[in-house]
PDBQT receptor file of N, H, CA, C and O in Angstrom, charges set to zero:
ATOM      1  N   MET A   1      73.424  87.351 131.815  1.00  0.00    +0.000 N 
ATOM      2  CA  MET A   1      73.391  88.532 130.979  1.00  0.00    +0.000 C 
ATOM      3  C   MET A   1      73.288  88.096 129.516  1.00  0.00    +0.000 C 
ATOM      4  O   MET A   1      74.137  87.347 129.033  1.00  0.00    +0.000 OA
ATOM      5  N   ALA A   2      72.268  88.552 128.820  1.00  0.00    +0.000 N 
ATOM      6  H   ALA A   2      71.578  89.160 129.212  1.00  0.00    +0.000 HD
ATOM      7  CA  ALA A   2      72.059  88.187 127.420  1.00  0.00    +0.000 C 
ATOM      8  C   ALA A   2      72.970  89.004 126.503  1.00  0.00    +0.000 C 
ATOM      9  O   ALA A   2      73.276  90.163 126.782  1.00  0.00    +0.000 OA
ATOM     10  N   LYS A   3      73.393  88.379 125.410  1.00  0.00    +0.000 N 
ATOM     11  H   LYS A   3      73.145  87.437 125.184  1.00  0.00    +0.000 HD
ATOM     12  CA  LYS A   3      74.201  89.095 124.433  1.00  0.00    +0.000 C 
ATOM     13  C   LYS A   3      73.320  90.071 123.674  1.00  0.00    +0.000 C 
ATOM     14  O   LYS A   3      72.158  89.787 123.382  1.00  0.00    +0.000 OA
ATOM     15  N   SER A   4      73.891  91.220 123.362  1.00  0.00    +0.000 N 
ATOM     16  H   SER A   4      74.835  91.451 123.599  1.00  0.00    +0.000 HD
ATOM     17  CA  SER A   4      73.158  92.224 122.615  1.00  0.00    +0.000 C 
ATOM     18  C   SER A   4      73.301  91.995 121.125  1.00  0.00    +0.000 C 
ATOM     19  O   SER A   4      74.213  91.304 120.671  1.00  0.00    +0.000 OA
ATOM     20  N   LYS A   5      72.386  92.585 120.371  1.00  0.00    +0.000 N 
ATOM     21  H   LYS A   5      71.645  93.147 120.740  1.00  0.00    +0.000 HD
ATOM     22  CA  LYS A   5      72.400  92.453 118.926  1.00  0.00    +0.000 C 
ATOM     23  C   LYS A   5      73.428  93.388 118.302  1.00  0.00    +0.000 C 
ATOM     24  O   LYS A   5      73.518  94.561 118.664  1.00  0.00    +0.000 OA
ATOM     25  N   LEU A   6      74.192  92.861 117.374  1.00  0.00    +0.000 N 
ATOM     26  H   LEU A   6      74.118  91.908 117.080  1.00  0.00    +0.000 HD
ATOM     27  CA  LEU A   6      75.173  93.634 116.633  1.00  0.00    +0.000 C 
ATOM     28  C   LEU A   6      74.567  94.033 115.296  1.00  0.00    +0.000 C 
ATOM     29  O   LEU A   6      74.101  93.181 114.541  1.00  0.00    +0.000 OA
ATOM     30  N   ASN A   7      74.574  95.319 115.006  1.00  0.00    +0.000 N 
ATOM     31  H   ASN A   7      74.953  96.012 115.620  1.00  0.00    +0.000 HD
ATOM     32  CA  ASN A   7      74.122  95.814 113.710  1.00  0.00    +0.000 C 
ATOM     33  C   ASN A   7      75.358  95.892 112.817  1.00  0.00    +0.000 C 
ATOM     34  O   ASN A   7      76.022  96.925 112.732  1.00  0.00    +0.000 OA
ATOM     35  N   TYR A   8      75.644  94.788 112.163  1.00  0.00    +0.000 N 
ATOM     36  H   TYR A   8      75.105  93.948 112.232  1.00  0.00    +0.000 HD
ATOM     37  CA  TYR A   8      76.856  94.642 111.355  1.00  0.00    +0.000 C 
ATOM     38  C   TYR A   8      76.947  95.699 110.255  1.00  0.00    +0.000 C 
ATOM     39  O   TYR A   8      78.012  96.276 110.036  1.00  0.00    +0.000 OA
ATOM     40  N   GLU A   9      75.842  95.953 109.566  1.00  0.00    +0.000 N 
ATOM     41  H   GLU A   9      74.977  95.484 109.743  1.00  0.00    +0.000 HD
ATOM     42  CA  GLU A   9      75.851  96.943 108.488  1.00  0.00    +0.000 C 
ATOM     43  C   GLU A   9      76.198  98.327 109.009  1.00  0.00    +0.000 C 
ATOM     44  O   GLU A   9      76.976  99.048 108.385  1.00  0.00    +0.000 OA
ATOM     45  N   TRP A  10      75.627  98.705 110.149  1.00  0.00    +0.000 N 
ATOM     46  H   TRP A  10      74.995  98.119 110.656  1.00  0.00    +0.000 HD
ATOM     47  CA  TRP A  10      75.933 100.029 110.715  1.00  0.00    +0.000 C 
ATOM     48  C   TRP A  10      77.422 100.133 111.036  1.00  0.00    +0.000 C 
ATOM     49  O   TRP A  10      78.057 101.142 110.728  1.00  0.00    +0.000 OA
ATOM     50  N   HIS A  11      77.973  99.100 111.651  1.00  0.00    +0.000 N 
ATOM     51  H   HIS A  11      77.457  98.281 111.902  1.00  0.00    +0.000 HD
ATOM     52  CA  HIS A  11      79.393  99.112 112.001  1.00  0.00    +0.000 C 
ATOM     53  C   HIS A  11      80.277  99.205 110.769  1.00  0.00    +0.000 C 
ATOM     54  O   HIS A  11      81.303  99.884 110.810  1.00  0.00    +0.000 OA
ATOM     55  N   LEU A  12      79.916  98.549 109.680  1.00  0.00    +0.000 N 
ATOM     56  H   LEU A  12      79.083  97.997 109.646  1.00  0.00    +0.000 HD
ATOM     57  CA  LEU A  12      80.709  98.628 108.449  1.00  0.00    +0.000 C 
ATOM     58  C   LEU A  12      80.735 100.043 107.887  1.00  0.00    +0.000 C 
ATOM     59  O   LEU A  12      81.756 100.490 107.365  1.00  0.00    +0.000 OA
ATOM     60  N   LYS A  13      79.625 100.737 107.993  1.00  0.00    +0.000 N 
ATOM     61  H   LYS A  13      78.795 100.373 108.417  1.00  0.00    +0.000 HD
ATOM     62  CA  LYS A  13      79.508 102.087 107.429  1.00  0.00    +0.000 C 
ATOM     63  C   LYS A  13      79.964 103.181 108.383  1.00  0.00    +0.000 C 
ATOM     64  O   LYS A  13      80.132 104.327 107.964  1.00  0.00    +0.000 OA
ATOM     65  N   ASN A  14      80.165 102.858 109.642  1.00  0.00    +0.000 N 
ATOM     66  H   ASN A  14      80.028 101.927 109.982  1.00  0.00    +0.000 HD
ATOM     67  CA  ASN A  14      80.445 103.876 110.660  1.00  0.00    +0.000 C 
ATOM     68  C   ASN A  14      81.623 103.469 111.535  1.00  0.00    +0.000 C 
ATOM     69  O   ASN A  14      81.451 103.098 112.696  1.00  0.00    +0.000 OA
ATOM     70  N   LYS A  15      82.789 103.543 110.977  1.00  0.00    +0.000 N 
ATOM     71  H   LYS A  15      82.928 103.845 110.034  1.00  0.00    +0.000 HD
ATOM     72  CA  LYS A  15      84.004 103.182 111.718  1.00  0.00    +0.000 C 
ATOM     73  C   LYS A  15      84.395 104.323 112.662  1.00  0.00    +0.000 C 
ATOM     74  O   LYS A  15      84.251 105.500 112.332  1.00  0.00    +0.000 OA
ATOM     75  N   MET A  16      84.884 103.950 113.829  1.00  0.00    +0.000 N 
ATOM     76  H   MET A  16      85.001 102.994 114.097  1.00  0.00    +0.000 HD
ATOM     77  CA  MET A  16      85.430 104.942 114.759  1.00  0.00    +0.000 C 
ATOM     78  C   MET A  16      86.705 105.487 114.110  1.00  0.00    +0.000 C 
ATOM     79  O   MET A  16      87.553 104.709 113.671  1.00  0.00    +0.000 OA
ATOM     80  N   PRO A  17      86.850 106.820 114.046  1.00  0.00    +0.000 N 
ATOM     81  CA  PRO A  17      88.071 107.381 113.454  1.00  0.00    +0.000 C 
ATOM     82  C   PRO A  17      89.319 106.937 114.217  1.00  0.00    +0.000 C 
ATOM     83  O   PRO A  17      89.287 106.780 115.438  1.00  0.00    +0.000 OA
ATOM     84  N   ALA A  18      90.404 106.740 113.493  1.00  0.00    +0.000 N 
ATOM     85  H   ALA A  18      90.430 106.867 112.501  1.00  0.00    +0.000 HD
ATOM     86  CA  ALA A  18      91.688 106.415 114.134  1.00  0.00    +0.000 C 
ATOM     87  C   ALA A  18      92.118 107.609 114.973  1.00  0.00    +0.000 C 
ATOM     88  O   ALA A  18      91.990 108.757 114.546  1.00  0.00    +0.000 OA
ATOM     89  N   LYS A  19      92.619 107.339 116.149  1.00  0.00    +0.000 N 
ATOM     90  H   LYS A  19      92.722 106.407 116.497  1.00  0.00    +0.000 HD
ATOM     91  CA  LYS A  19      93.053 108.394 117.075  1.00  0.00    +0.000 C 
ATOM     92  C   LYS A  19      91.958 109.444 117.285  1.00  0.00    +0.000 C 
ATOM     93  O   LYS A  19      92.217 110.647 117.248  1.00  0.00    +0.000 OA
ATOM     94  N   ALA A  20      90.737 108.966 117.505  1.00  0.00    +0.000 N 
ATOM     95  H   ALA A  20      90.527 107.989 117.535  1.00  0.00    +0.000 HD
ATOM     96  CA  ALA A  20      89.576 109.844 117.666  1.00  0.00    +0.000 C 
ATOM     97  C   ALA A  20      89.726 110.746 118.884  1.00  0.00    +0.000 C 
ATOM     98  O   ALA A  20      90.222 110.330 119.931  1.00  0.00    +0.000 OA
ATOM     99  N   THR A  21      89.285 111.990 118.722  1.00  0.00    +0.000 N 
ATOM    100  H   THR A  21      88.881 112.328 117.872  1.00  0.00    +0.000 HD
ATOM    101  CA  THR A  21      89.256 112.928 119.846  1.00  0.00    +0.000 C 
ATOM    102  C   THR A  21      88.104 112.522 120.771  1.00  0.00    +0.000 C 
ATOM    103  O   THR A  21      87.269 111.689 120.419  1.00  0.00    +0.000 OA
ATOM    104  N   ILE A  22      88.082 113.120 121.940  1.00  0.00    +0.000 N 
ATOM    105  H   ILE A  22      88.761 113.796 122.225  1.00  0.00    +0.000 HD
ATOM    106  CA  ILE A  22      86.999 112.811 122.881  1.00  0.00    +0.000 C 
ATOM    107  C   ILE A  22      85.656 113.195 122.278  1.00  0.00    +0.000 C 
ATOM    108  O   ILE A  22      84.677 112.469 122.454  1.00  0.00    +0.000 OA
ATOM    109  N   ASP A  23      85.587 114.322 121.568  1.00  0.00    +0.000 N 
ATOM    110  H   ASP A  23      86.383 114.911 121.425  1.00  0.00    +0.000 HD
ATOM    111  CA  ASP A  23      84.332 114.740 120.949  1.00  0.00    +0.000 C 
ATOM    112  C   ASP A  23      83.910 113.781 119.834  1.00  0.00    +0.000 C 
ATOM    113  O   ASP A  23      82.724 113.488 119.689  1.00  0.00    +0.000 OA
ATOM    114  N   GLN A  24      84.864 113.296 119.052  1.00  0.00    +0.000 N 
ATOM    115  H   GLN A  24      85.828 113.534 119.170  1.00  0.00    +0.000 HD
ATOM    116  CA  GLN A  24      84.548 112.313 118.011  1.00  0.00    +0.000 C 
ATOM    117  C   GLN A  24      84.060 111.016 118.636  1.00  0.00    +0.000 C 
ATOM    118  O   GLN A  24      83.123 110.403 118.125  1.00  0.00    +0.000 OA
ATOM    119  N   ARG A  25      84.671 110.591 119.722  1.00  0.00    +0.000 N 
ATOM    120  H   ARG A  25      85.432 111.089 120.138  1.00  0.00    +0.000 HD
ATOM    121  CA  ARG A  25      84.260 109.365 120.400  1.00  0.00    +0.000 C 
ATOM    122  C   ARG A  25      82.844 109.502 120.957  1.00  0.00    +0.000 C 
ATOM    123  O   ARG A  25      82.027 108.590 120.831  1.00  0.00    +0.000 OA
ATOM    124  N   ILE A  26      82.565 110.639 121.568  1.00  0.00    +0.000 N 
ATOM    125  H   ILE A  26      83.228 111.380 121.670  1.00  0.00    +0.000 HD
ATOM    126  CA  ILE A  26      81.226 110.875 122.118  1.00  0.00    +0.000 C 
ATOM    127  C   ILE A  26      80.199 110.846 120.994  1.00  0.00    +0.000 C 
ATOM    128  O   ILE A  26      79.171 110.180 121.115  1.00  0.00    +0.000 OA
ATOM    129  N   LYS A  27      80.464 111.556 119.909  1.00  0.00    +0.000 N 
ATOM    130  H   LYS A  27      81.299 112.097 119.811  1.00  0.00    +0.000 HD
ATOM    131  CA  LYS A  27      79.538 111.599 118.780  1.00  0.00    +0.000 C 
ATOM    132  C   LYS A  27      79.298 110.191 118.229  1.00  0.00    +0.000 C 
ATOM    133  O   LYS A  27      78.156 109.809 117.969  1.00  0.00    +0.000 OA
ATOM    134  N   TRP A  28      80.369 109.426 118.053  1.00  0.00    +0.000 N 
ATOM    135  H   TRP A  28      81.296 109.736 118.264  1.00  0.00    +0.000 HD
ATOM    136  CA  TRP A  28      80.243 108.066 117.517  1.00  0.00    +0.000 C 
ATOM    137  C   TRP A  28      79.379 107.203 118.425  1.00  0.00    +0.000 C 
ATOM    138  O   TRP A  28      78.477 106.509 117.956  1.00  0.00    +0.000 OA
ATOM    139  N   HIS A  29      79.655 107.247 119.716  1.00  0.00    +0.000 N 
ATOM    140  H   HIS A  29      80.387 107.810 120.097  1.00  0.00    +0.000 HD
ATOM    141  CA  HIS A  29      78.908 106.395 120.652  1.00  0.00    +0.000 C 
ATOM    142  C   HIS A  29      77.446 106.812 120.769  1.00  0.00    +0.000 C 
ATOM    143  O   HIS A  29      76.576 105.956 120.925  1.00  0.00    +0.000 OA
ATOM    144  N   LEU A  30      77.161 108.108 120.697  1.00  0.00    +0.000 N 
ATOM    145  H   LEU A  30      77.868 108.803 120.570  1.00  0.00    +0.000 HD
ATOM    146  CA  LEU A  30      75.767 108.546 120.751  1.00  0.00    +0.000 C 
ATOM    147  C   LEU A  30      74.998 108.077 119.517  1.00  0.00    +0.000 C 
ATOM    148  O   LEU A  30      73.829 107.708 119.628  1.00  0.00    +0.000 OA
ATOM    149  N   GLU A  31      75.623 108.084 118.364  1.00  0.00    +0.000 N 
ATOM    150  H   GLU A  31      76.572 108.384 118.274  1.00  0.00    +0.000 HD
ATOM    151  CA  GLU A  31      74.999 107.540 117.158  1.00  0.00    +0.000 C 
ATOM    152  C   GLU A  31      74.887 106.017 117.263  1.00  0.00    +0.000 C 
ATOM    153  O   GLU A  31      73.873 105.433 116.882  1.00  0.00    +0.000 OA
ATOM    154  N   HIS A  32      75.916 105.399 117.772  1.00  0.00    +0.000 N 
ATOM    155  H   HIS A  32      76.740 105.873 118.082  1.00  0.00    +0.000 HD
ATOM    156  CA  HIS A  32      75.960 103.944 117.893  1.00  0.00    +0.000 C 
ATOM    157  C   HIS A  32      74.769 103.397 118.673  1.00  0.00    +0.000 C 
ATOM    158  O   HIS A  32      74.143 102.422 118.256  1.00  0.00    +0.000 OA
ATOM    159  N   ILE A  33      74.459 104.021 119.798  1.00  0.00    +0.000 N 
ATOM    160  H   ILE A  33      74.967 104.812 120.137  1.00  0.00    +0.000 HD
ATOM    161  CA  ILE A  33      73.353 103.491 120.613  1.00  0.00    +0.000 C 
ATOM    162  C   ILE A  33      71.999 103.629 119.932  1.00  0.00    +0.000 C 
ATOM    163  O   ILE A  33      71.044 102.955 120.318  1.00  0.00    +0.000 OA
ATOM    164  N   LYS A  34      71.901 104.501 118.916  1.00  0.00    +0.000 N 
ATOM    165  H   LYS A  34      72.677 105.049 118.602  1.00  0.00    +0.000 HD
ATOM    166  CA  LYS A  34      70.647 104.632 118.165  1.00  0.00    +0.000 C 
ATOM    167  C   LYS A  34      70.428 103.449 117.220  1.00  0.00    +0.000 C 
ATOM    168  O   LYS A  34      69.287 103.083 116.937  1.00  0.00    +0.000 OA
ATOM    169  N   TYR A  35      71.515 102.852 116.734  1.00  0.00    +0.000 N 
ATOM    170  H   TYR A  35      72.442 103.149 116.964  1.00  0.00    +0.000 HD
ATOM    171  CA  TYR A  35      71.422 101.867 115.667  1.00  0.00    +0.000 C 
ATOM    172  C   TYR A  35      71.924 100.472 116.019  1.00  0.00    +0.000 C 
ATOM    173  O   TYR A  35      71.698  99.530 115.260  1.00  0.00    +0.000 OA
ATOM    174  N   CYS A  36      72.587 100.326 117.133  1.00  0.00    +0.000 N 
ATOM    175  H   CYS A  36      72.771 101.091 117.750  1.00  0.00    +0.000 HD
ATOM    176  CA  CYS A  36      73.180  99.040 117.470  1.00  0.00    +0.000 C 
ATOM    177  C   CYS A  36      73.051  98.788 118.971  1.00  0.00    +0.000 C 
ATOM    178  O   CYS A  36      73.121  99.710 119.784  1.00  0.00    +0.000 OA
ATOM    179  N   GLU A  37      72.862  97.523 119.312  1.00  0.00    +0.000 N 
ATOM    180  H   GLU A  37      72.805  96.774 118.652  1.00  0.00    +0.000 HD
ATOM    181  CA  GLU A  37      72.696  97.138 120.716  1.00  0.00    +0.000 C 
ATOM    182  C   GLU A  37      73.833  96.255 121.213  1.00  0.00    +0.000 C 
ATOM    183  O   GLU A  37      73.659  95.501 122.170  1.00  0.00    +0.000 OA
ATOM    184  N   CYS A  38      75.001  96.342 120.568  1.00  0.00    +0.000 N 
ATOM    185  H   CYS A  38      75.142  96.954 119.791  1.00  0.00    +0.000 HD
ATOM    186  CA  CYS A  38      76.067  95.403 120.910  1.00  0.00    +0.000 C 
ATOM    187  C   CYS A  38      76.794  95.758 122.210  1.00  0.00    +0.000 C 
ATOM    188  O   CYS A  38      77.390  94.888 122.845  1.00  0.00    +0.000 OA
ATOM    189  N   ARG A  39      76.746  97.029 122.603  1.00  0.00    +0.000 N 
ATOM    190  H   ARG A  39      76.262  97.736 122.088  1.00  0.00    +0.000 HD
ATOM    191  CA  ARG A  39      77.376  97.411 123.868  1.00  0.00    +0.000 C 
ATOM    192  C   ARG A  39      76.889  98.782 124.290  1.00  0.00    +0.000 C 
ATOM    193  O   ARG A  39      76.300  99.526 123.506  1.00  0.00    +0.000 OA
ATOM    194  N   GLU A  40      77.149  99.095 125.545  1.00  0.00    +0.000 N 
ATOM    195  H   GLU A  40      77.628  98.491 126.182  1.00  0.00    +0.000 HD
ATOM    196  CA  GLU A  40      76.768 100.394 126.091  1.00  0.00    +0.000 C 
ATOM    197  C   GLU A  40      77.917 101.385 125.920  1.00  0.00    +0.000 C 
ATOM    198  O   GLU A  40      79.037 101.004 125.581  1.00  0.00    +0.000 OA
ATOM    199  N   ILE A  41      77.622 102.645 126.157  1.00  0.00    +0.000 N 
ATOM    200  H   ILE A  41      76.712 102.954 126.432  1.00  0.00    +0.000 HD
ATOM    201  CA  ILE A  41      78.666 103.675 126.125  1.00  0.00    +0.000 C 
ATOM    202  C   ILE A  41      79.588 103.418 127.314  1.00  0.00    +0.000 C 
ATOM    203  O   ILE A  41      79.113 103.210 128.431  1.00  0.00    +0.000 OA
ATOM    204  N   PRO A  42      80.910 103.430 127.084  1.00  0.00    +0.000 N 
ATOM    205  CA  PRO A  42      81.837 103.225 128.204  1.00  0.00    +0.000 C 
ATOM    206  C   PRO A  42      81.629 104.282 129.301  1.00  0.00    +0.000 C 
ATOM    207  O   PRO A  42      81.342 105.443 129.010  1.00  0.00    +0.000 OA
ATOM    208  N   GLU A  43      81.774 103.868 130.540  1.00  0.00    +0.000 N 
ATOM    209  H   GLU A  43      82.006 102.925 130.776  1.00  0.00    +0.000 HD
ATOM    210  CA  GLU A  43      81.511 104.744 131.684  1.00  0.00    +0.000 C 
ATOM    211  C   GLU A  43      82.328 106.036 131.629  1.00  0.00    +0.000 C 
ATOM    212  O   GLU A  43      81.821 107.101 131.980  1.00  0.00    +0.000 OA
ATOM    213  N   LYS A  44      83.584 105.950 131.195  1.00  0.00    +0.000 N 
ATOM    214  H   LYS A  44      83.995 105.084 130.910  1.00  0.00    +0.000 HD
ATOM    215  CA  LYS A  44      84.410 107.159 131.094  1.00  0.00    +0.000 C 
ATOM    216  C   LYS A  44      83.784 108.184 130.155  1.00  0.00    +0.000 C 
ATOM    217  O   LYS A  44      83.820 109.384 130.425  1.00  0.00    +0.000 OA
ATOM    218  N   LEU A  45      83.209 107.708 129.051  1.00  0.00    +0.000 N 
ATOM    219  H   LEU A  45      83.179 106.733 128.831  1.00  0.00    +0.000 HD
ATOM    220  CA  LEU A  45      82.566 108.629 128.113  1.00  0.00    +0.000 C 
ATOM    221  C   LEU A  45      81.260 109.164 128.669  1.00  0.00    +0.000 C 
ATOM    222  O   LEU A  45      80.915 110.321 128.428  1.00  0.00    +0.000 OA
ATOM    223  N   VAL A  46      80.534 108.346 129.404  1.00  0.00    +0.000 N 
ATOM    224  H   VAL A  46      80.815 107.407 129.600  1.00  0.00    +0.000 HD
ATOM    225  CA  VAL A  46      79.304 108.822 130.048  1.00  0.00    +0.000 C 
ATOM    226  C   VAL A  46      79.642 109.983 130.977  1.00  0.00    +0.000 C 
ATOM    227  O   VAL A  46      78.921 110.980 131.014  1.00  0.00    +0.000 OA
ATOM    228  N   GLU A  47      80.717 109.859 131.715  1.00  0.00    +0.000 N 
ATOM    229  H   GLU A  47      81.303 109.049 131.685  1.00  0.00    +0.000 HD
ATOM    230  CA  GLU A  47      81.152 110.927 132.616  1.00  0.00    +0.000 C 
ATOM    231  C   GLU A  47      81.505 112.190 131.826  1.00  0.00    +0.000 C 
ATOM    232  O   GLU A  47      81.149 113.294 132.239  1.00  0.00    +0.000 OA
ATOM    233  N   GLU A  48      82.191 112.040 130.709  1.00  0.00    +0.000 N 
ATOM    234  H   GLU A  48      82.480 111.144 130.374  1.00  0.00    +0.000 HD
ATOM    235  CA  GLU A  48      82.554 113.188 129.872  1.00  0.00    +0.000 C 
ATOM    236  C   GLU A  48      81.313 113.862 129.287  1.00  0.00    +0.000 C 
ATOM    237  O   GLU A  48      81.242 115.088 129.218  1.00  0.00    +0.000 OA
ATOM    238  N   ILE A  49      80.348 113.062 128.872  1.00  0.00    +0.000 N 
ATOM    239  H   ILE A  49      80.407 112.065 128.928  1.00  0.00    +0.000 HD
ATOM    240  CA  ILE A  49      79.100 113.615 128.334  1.00  0.00    +0.000 C 
ATOM    241  C   ILE A  49      78.391 114.440 129.402  1.00  0.00    +0.000 C 
ATOM    242  O   ILE A  49      77.902 115.535 129.123  1.00  0.00    +0.000 OA
ATOM    243  N   LYS A  50      78.337 113.924 130.606  1.00  0.00    +0.000 N 
ATOM    244  H   LYS A  50      78.734 113.035 130.833  1.00  0.00    +0.000 HD
ATOM    245  CA  LYS A  50      77.704 114.639 131.724  1.00  0.00    +0.000 C 
ATOM    246  C   LYS A  50      78.428 115.949 132.005  1.00  0.00    +0.000 C 
ATOM    247  O   LYS A  50      77.783 116.968 132.249  1.00  0.00    +0.000 OA
ATOM    248  N   LYS A  51      79.764 115.938 131.973  1.00  0.00    +0.000 N 
ATOM    249  H   LYS A  51      80.288 115.109 131.774  1.00  0.00    +0.000 HD
ATOM    250  CA  LYS A  51      80.536 117.159 132.197  1.00  0.00    +0.000 C 
ATOM    251  C   LYS A  51      80.217 118.191 131.125  1.00  0.00    +0.000 C 
ATOM    252  O   LYS A  51      80.021 119.366 131.436  1.00  0.00    +0.000 OA
ATOM    253  N   LYS A  52      80.162 117.767 129.871  1.00  0.00    +0.000 N 
ATOM    254  H   LYS A  52      80.322 116.812 129.618  1.00  0.00    +0.000 HD
ATOM    255  CA  LYS A  52      79.898 118.681 128.769  1.00  0.00    +0.000 C 
ATOM    256  C   LYS A  52      78.503 119.270 128.860  1.00  0.00    +0.000 C 
ATOM    257  O   LYS A  52      78.306 120.439 128.531  1.00  0.00    +0.000 OA
ATOM    258  N   LYS A  53      77.525 118.477 129.304  1.00  0.00    +0.000 N 
ATOM    259  H   LYS A  53      77.685 117.527 129.571  1.00  0.00    +0.000 HD
ATOM    260  CA  LYS A  53      76.161 118.991 129.456  1.00  0.00    +0.000 C 
ATOM    261  C   LYS A  53      76.115 120.105 130.489  1.00  0.00    +0.000 C 
ATOM    262  O   LYS A  53      75.344 121.055 130.349  1.00  0.00    +0.000 OA
ATOM    263  N   ASN A  54      76.933 119.993 131.520  1.00  0.00    +0.000 N 
ATOM    264  H   ASN A  54      77.559 119.221 131.634  1.00  0.00    +0.000 HD
ATOM    265  CA  ASN A  54      76.945 121.019 132.565  1.00  0.00    +0.000 C 
ATOM    266  C   ASN A  54      77.575 122.324 132.091  1.00  0.00    +0.000 C 
ATOM    267  O   ASN A  54      77.348 123.378 132.685  1.00  0.00    +0.000 OA
ATOM    268  N   PHE A  55      78.364 122.255 131.025  1.00  0.00    +0.000 N 
ATOM    269  H   PHE A  55      78.549 121.399 130.543  1.00  0.00    +0.000 HD
ATOM    270  CA  PHE A  55      79.012 123.456 130.504  1.00  0.00    +0.000 C 
ATOM    271  C   PHE A  55      78.181 124.157 129.449  1.00  0.00    +0.000 C 
ATOM    272  O   PHE A  55      78.447 125.316 129.129  1.00  0.00    +0.000 OA
ATOM    273  N   HIS A  56      77.179 123.483 128.902  1.00  0.00    +0.000 N 
ATOM    274  H   HIS A  56      76.962 122.542 129.163  1.00  0.00    +0.000 HD
ATOM    275  CA  HIS A  56      76.366 124.075 127.819  1.00  0.00    +0.000 C 
ATOM    276  C   HIS A  56      75.077 124.619 128.349  1.00  0.00    +0.000 C 
ATOM    277  O   HIS A  56      74.272 125.152 127.586  1.00  0.00    +0.000 OA
TER     278      HIS A  56
């Protein structure tokens, strides 16, 4: 498995809020995947995103 690229500048400017709500975490991770390749969205959040899509 190859290491992904870290967008250091993006991470410096876009810190995850302390004690982030589930909605804040989802928003952060969705933005993160647009600008950085260091990791994927955690599976638990993927499940939450899918649940929210079914409600909208």
